[in-house]
Steps between C-alpha positions, in 0.01 A plus 500: 500500500529814286688309229228234487224759470689669225541177306130425543401837361744452220337171405152652500607789283677276251349553156317212326710351229348362175574140610316539829201656328465207254516246783220668696281529191541127427405407859186717486402352166533140624281577805227646278515191277460262798205701634324493162551122477347440845197716419452313172505156671245609761272643230515181292416283806203722588366481143534119500306462828226737378469314171469167682227630728299655212553224246157412345553125526504524879139618534177311462637160611338285769646545845622160625400370839759580763688214659293473813685289754303598811154371425190651648646850497330760281661796332450856621153650437474660159423865441274605216677709234364746249460237228311245713126441483384525860174390661411653837224353715300681763551372857156338510560331165830361622339374819237295314717390209649196677827524312768234533855617442779258406867523409601412147686170507740347252581175327771371270490656155368253242773619267779371726340229713648178376412154621214477745501235770332413826721505803479391862641705785751312712721594792854602423667182623833680522346702782339212691666398826395205717502511881657172608541360850839330531392327819221253562253560778165655586378819334410732786373794291465617142442874488428617142201378303467453126514829313664694782815702442808433710836673535839338480616384844149499645419189708244296308498174699626346825598133521574306820768236438686250718771490234572868567518445874737204453724708271524772765587243767781358286623854437521574873681169559748587226568838663571331835725240337693767313560697819633189672735419214628859494601459864649156437702631208634790706607256778669270251702789355629591851592138572691478173695812594619343830551157343210332679315416176612384157464673167271219387254579780502869397424410138212275606362781716525748212323261263219445752461875543471560125241223467291652779515843339386354167213311667380815674505695174298225328240499778474878486446488124228239546317724747514783246353272233226389738389859538675641807645847460868580567401712800298217652785252453753742651283544810453122546709423811294263714239226464235731645519705180420205272178549306328257269317772302641644180362808326477473122551840331370603160792462256369781280226761482185417307158339511419161649383298199512154659459364853515129574496474881289606796584531871523167680623297203804276531747557220822340386825680434527693171124544481372796294252694712404776260612685190559874474482666158592848388199594283635837385554325166334193348541274200249468220542167321341482156482235230627614160453297181817391327417705188520817713814415696733667249393847610486432876837517668653582836498875559204576273203687639157368584172674582280337764126563522245351734121490522541600865647838392329602174661784311840451665821373348785360708842469345737212558815353353562152363758336727489139382395302194474126551735320258256205487176495298212294636442226239127486579415872481794618285556785743788616715482673834605865512557674833444873547620691804238750612505763774213442742434834663252467785480124433237560234576167333411190700666162464306290248328794329444472124623790286544584133848547360596696188857438394695743288852565386746681725363846581180457297290395797525855634253619233140518615187687405219648709165321519156628601175316579246513222250663740724808510489556123226715347442578133401851394465541128769289340750544783557294815553685827568441867445741787821580688485640853679820594616658823145637535255232612213630283706560186567242228698515178341346190806324362496358143674163480616261233430140602603155386240221475333397825634197687334347808307817580797737462614731223874545443566874462717588202486875554351747746568355847788393718511229763415657834245749367173513696184447294126459557377143451151459646298812425686598184173461303341763728789737435454443126133594530586817692759591239251456213251719683742787502639422152200388292686558173721198571 
């Protein structure tokens, strides 16, 4: 221990040679160089971000409408800032003003909307499932009505069938016959062992047993196809358990869009009783002229508008373009898949379709009713609501030409903003009272 301590002290007291000193200086210098390089990279990145944020070309441009997928939802209430022109009404003025507030809608931008067509809403046939009775008989009950929603596995109809009862009887007979042949085969094997029966008799018994097993399996499969569950078949042991009624379950979840039978009707086997459709998505089928087919292809976007929902745009995707052109109309059918939240679109509804290239159909622009627009001086304005019920922002806007009672907004508003429609003229009059110079 003393020798080790002495060597340790000796090492610490060893003088620094010129070679050691140069090595340590080089290490320190390289560390300082690396630190300076890191600081320089961070500084350059910060300057680049700041320059991008403050670049003059980024200011003064119109704010595009956001891609509003959930329609009917408005943006958060706005708060007046220092640069806004604000009109505040007294409580009694607000009470008698009769203001009507609406949310700014949107429509496809005229700069990107390509071919326009009229479309018809159809059910997504890939999501239509028929309810078919595989047995003939009498319809005892039909539970869901047209338009009702059903769940998969839910009993939708009950059919009483003699064919089902006969199939169960044959199944029970096959079980009894199989049990008898099992016993006969076991006896034959014992007789062969003692020499009381021939090998030929044993082979005939084995063949008969296999045939009976196959027949029972076929009858069981037929009962499954006729609508009996595995549990019900397994519990079928005596003739007292035979039932002529079969429950028809819904093969999928959805809405009943067709119903062709009523209780008490006599039906044949393989009769379709109703049709269940998943309406969470629908098809819009439009007719496109052959001169426009070059720019419409599978995967391209499409904007759907409807008179039933003015100011709203619904986005779909082209999923099929008919390879055949109608010789009479010179058009081809184009199918658009469209999400149908809340079943807003009904089967057979007419809609307008604006086709565009891939990705272009996402571009839209806000629109406002012409009643909401007021002119003060040479500038057009709308009154935007704020988080205060009696406070309104006088918002200057840049508008495109009017179309069907709506102005497309080029600059000044976003889709989802809340504006005054009816009563905006009264707000204009109140504003001019307090600002006569305008």
